[in-house]
C-alpha positions as CSV (number, residue, x, y, z in Angstrom):
1,M,34.2,-10.9,36.1
2,K,32.5,-12.4,32.7
3,S,31.6,-9.9,29.9
4,L,28.1,-9.6,29.0
5,T,28.4,-11.6,25.8
6,N,29.1,-14.7,27.9
7,Y,25.6,-14.2,29.1
8,L,24.1,-13.8,25.8
9,S,23.5,-16.3,23.1
10,P,24.6,-15.9,19.6
11,L,21.0,-16.5,18.7
12,F,19.9,-13.7,20.8
13,I,22.2,-11.4,19.6
14,T,21.4,-12.2,15.9
15,A,17.7,-11.6,16.6
16,F,18.2,-8.3,18.3
17,L,20.3,-7.2,15.5
18,A,17.6,-8.3,12.9
19,V,15.0,-6.3,14.9
20,S,17.2,-3.2,15.0
21,M,17.9,-3.5,11.6
22,Q,14.2,-3.9,10.5
23,F,13.3,-0.8,12.9
24,F,15.9,1.4,11.2
25,I,15.0,0.5,7.7
26,S,11.1,1.0,8.2
27,S,11.9,4.6,9.4
28,C,13.5,5.6,6.1
29,G,10.4,7.3,4.7
30,V,9.5,4.6,1.9
31,Y,6.7,2.2,2.9
32,R,7.0,-1.5,1.7
33,F,4.3,-3.9,1.4
34,S,4.8,-7.1,-0.5
35,D,8.0,-5.9,-2.0
36,A,6.3,-2.7,-3.2
37,S,7.8,0.4,-2.2
38,V,5.7,3.6,-2.5
39,P,7.1,6.9,-1.5
40,D,5.6,8.2,1.6
41,S,3.9,11.5,-0.1
42,I,1.9,9.0,-2.6
43,K,-1.5,8.5,-1.2
44,T,-3.8,8.0,-4.4
45,V,-3.5,5.9,-7.7
46,K,-5.6,6.1,-10.8
47,V,-5.2,3.1,-13.1
48,N,-6.8,3.7,-16.5
49,F,-8.2,1.2,-18.7
50,I,-5.6,-0.8,-20.5
51,E,-6.1,-0.4,-24.3
52,N,-5.6,-3.4,-26.5
53,R,-3.8,-1.9,-29.8
54,A,-2.5,-5.7,-30.7
55,S,-2.9,-6.9,-34.3
56,Y,-5.1,-9.6,-32.7
57,I,-7.4,-8.5,-30.0
58,N,-8.7,-10.8,-27.2
59,P,-12.0,-8.9,-26.3
60,Q,-11.7,-10.1,-22.8
61,L,-8.0,-9.4,-22.2
62,S,-8.2,-5.5,-21.5
63,P,-11.3,-5.2,-19.2
64,R,-10.0,-8.5,-17.0
65,L,-6.5,-7.1,-16.9
66,T,-7.6,-3.7,-16.0
67,D,-9.8,-4.9,-13.0
68,K,-7.2,-7.4,-11.8
69,V,-4.2,-4.7,-11.6
70,R,-6.7,-2.4,-9.8
71,Q,-7.7,-5.0,-7.4
72,K,-3.8,-6.1,-6.8
73,I,-2.9,-2.3,-5.8
74,V,-5.6,-1.6,-3.5
75,A,-5.0,-5.3,-1.9
76,Q,-1.1,-4.9,-1.7
77,T,-0.3,-1.3,-1.2
78,R,-1.8,1.3,1.1
79,L,-2.7,3.5,-1.9
80,T,-6.5,4.9,-2.4
81,Q,-8.0,4.0,-6.0
82,T,-9.5,7.1,-7.4
83,N,-10.7,8.4,-10.6
84,N,-9.7,12.0,-10.1
85,N,-6.4,13.7,-10.1
86,A,-4.3,10.8,-8.4
87,D,-0.8,11.2,-7.2
88,W,0.0,8.5,-9.6
89,E,-1.8,7.7,-12.9
90,I,-0.9,4.7,-14.7
91,S,-1.9,4.1,-18.2
92,G,-1.3,0.8,-20.2
93,V,-1.4,-0.6,-24.0
94,I,-1.1,-3.9,-25.1
95,T,1.0,-3.8,-28.1
96,Q,1.5,-7.3,-28.8
97,Y,-0.7,-10.6,-28.6
98,I,0.9,-13.1,-31.0
99,F,0.7,-16.8,-31.4
100,T,3.8,-19.0,-32.6
101,T,4.9,-22.4,-32.8
102,S,7.5,-23.3,-30.1
103,A,8.0,-26.9,-30.9
104,I,7.7,-29.2,-33.8
105,A,7.3,-33.1,-33.3
106,G,6.8,-35.0,-36.3
107,Q,6.3,-32.4,-38.9
108,Q,3.4,-31.0,-36.7
109,S,3.2,-28.3,-33.9
110,A,3.8,-29.8,-30.6
111,N,3.9,-26.8,-28.5
112,N,2.7,-23.3,-29.4
113,R,3.3,-20.0,-27.6
114,L,1.1,-16.9,-26.9
115,T,3.2,-13.5,-26.3
116,V,1.8,-10.8,-24.9
117,S,3.5,-7.4,-24.5
118,L,2.3,-4.0,-22.9
119,Q,3.7,-0.8,-22.4
120,L,2.9,1.3,-19.3
121,T,3.2,4.9,-18.3
122,V,3.5,5.8,-14.7
123,Y,3.0,9.5,-14.2
124,D,3.8,11.0,-10.8
125,R,1.6,14.0,-10.5
126,K,3.6,15.3,-7.5
127,S,6.8,15.5,-9.3
128,E,5.6,16.0,-12.7
129,E,7.9,13.1,-14.0
130,S,6.8,9.9,-15.9
131,R,8.5,6.7,-16.7
132,K,7.7,3.9,-19.1
133,V,7.7,0.5,-18.3
134,D,7.5,-2.7,-20.5
135,V,6.2,-6.1,-19.8
136,S,6.1,-8.9,-22.0
137,R,5.5,-12.5,-20.8
138,S,5.1,-15.5,-23.1
139,F,2.6,-18.6,-22.3
140,E,3.1,-22.3,-23.7
141,F,0.3,-24.5,-24.5
142,K,-0.5,-27.8,-26.5
143,G,0.0,-27.6,-30.4
144,S,-3.3,-29.6,-30.7
145,L,-5.5,-26.8,-29.0
146,T,-7.2,-23.9,-31.3
147,V,-6.3,-20.4,-30.5
148,Q,-9.6,-20.1,-28.7
149,A,-9.3,-23.4,-26.5
150,A,-5.5,-22.0,-25.7
151,E,-6.9,-18.7,-24.6
152,A,-9.8,-20.7,-22.4
153,S,-7.4,-22.8,-20.8
154,L,-4.7,-19.9,-20.2
155,G,-7.5,-17.5,-19.3
156,D,-6.9,-17.0,-15.4
157,E,-3.2,-17.8,-15.3
158,L,-2.7,-15.3,-18.1
159,I,-4.6,-12.4,-16.4
160,R,-2.9,-13.3,-12.9
161,T,0.7,-13.5,-14.4
162,L,0.7,-10.3,-16.5
163,A,-1.2,-8.4,-13.3
164,D,1.6,-9.8,-11.2
165,D,4.4,-8.6,-13.7
166,I,2.9,-5.2,-14.1
167,F,2.7,-4.8,-10.4
168,N,6.2,-6.1,-9.7
169,K,7.5,-3.7,-12.5
170,V,5.5,-0.4,-11.4
171,F,6.1,-0.7,-7.7
172,S,9.8,-1.8,-8.0
173,N,12.7,1.1,-7.9
174,W,10.8,3.9,-8.4
């Protein structure tokens, strides 16, 4: 008499184990969406306006970044955005927005770098705990560009990348 494993292919067994593991993991009380983990007790979120306290202020950065972070959270989690007492309240400050030279060729700037740093606070109203999250990202651009031209060319990438970094830092390892 042949054993059951002789009739089942290794591929079938692997697939069955993978599905079983997924079922087991998904029933552990934490929801996961796009690598975002949110405790099941958290239903609402409030993202406060991200203030710009850097020495150089790009006037478009704060409103665009705040809006993009809000959109990303609503689109990629089950959380509902609210302006009232939310389960999670996210506040942020842009602390650094600086331009530096990153490469020199022929005694001239060949490449420059824009570095943007933020400090965020995530307050969990249910547990009355908060945590600090730091985000910093650098963006390279040609040395021949003016600050205004660099900001214009980096605009969408800068907002998208910073929003992604904020989302990943806030929704990982809570």
